[in-house]
N, C-alpha and C positions, 0 to 999 in steps of 0.2 A: 501495498502500499505505500502510495504517496502522497498526500495531501497536501491541496498544498489550492492558489491559485491559474485556473486556467482560462486562454480567449483561445481561441481557434478563427486567426485570422488570415488569407493569403495565404491556407492552405500550406499553413505553417500551425501547430502546436508550441503557443507559449506558456510558460508554466515559471510562477513565483512560488514557492515552497513558505516564505515567513512575508515574505513584501510585495509590492507593486507600488509605485511614487509616478508617479507622473506633475508635469506642471497642474495639473487643475484637481487629485485627488489622491490620498494615499491611503491604501487599502493595507492591512494589518493582521496575520495572522490572532496577534488576539484580540482583534477585533470582529471576526468572521460572523457571529451568531449576531452583531447588531448588526451589519450592512443588509440592505437592499439591493438583490442580487440585482437582473444583471449590474451594473457598472464601468459604461464603454467596456460589454461585452465579457468581461472576466464577473466570472463563474467564481465558487470556493465546493472542492468536491473534497473528496476521501480517501477518493483514490482514482490513479490516470485512468484505467477501465471506466470508472462511472462518467468519470469528463468523455472520453472517445465516447460510450454509449452515446452521453445526452447530444454532444457535435454527429453519431453518425458516423463516425471515422473507426478505422483499425488502428490496434496496441500501437506504436514504432517498437520496433526489433528491442533500437537500441535504448530503450526505455519501463521494458517489461520488468518487476521483480521492484523488488525495495533496494534503494542504497544504488542501483548505477540510472 
């Protein structure tokens, strides 16, 4: 399980495990339960599998399993 913030954009799965910083917003892991998603396309998922299922894409081979 690789929990964190995920965004699918331009055929690329973006990932921020602990935070996402932007000029217009900051997403922090400790605030994930109080954030109203989506924020500029970012969502919180408990695993990469959950994120890929939501975005209807395949799990990237190099990102399967915790610690990769």
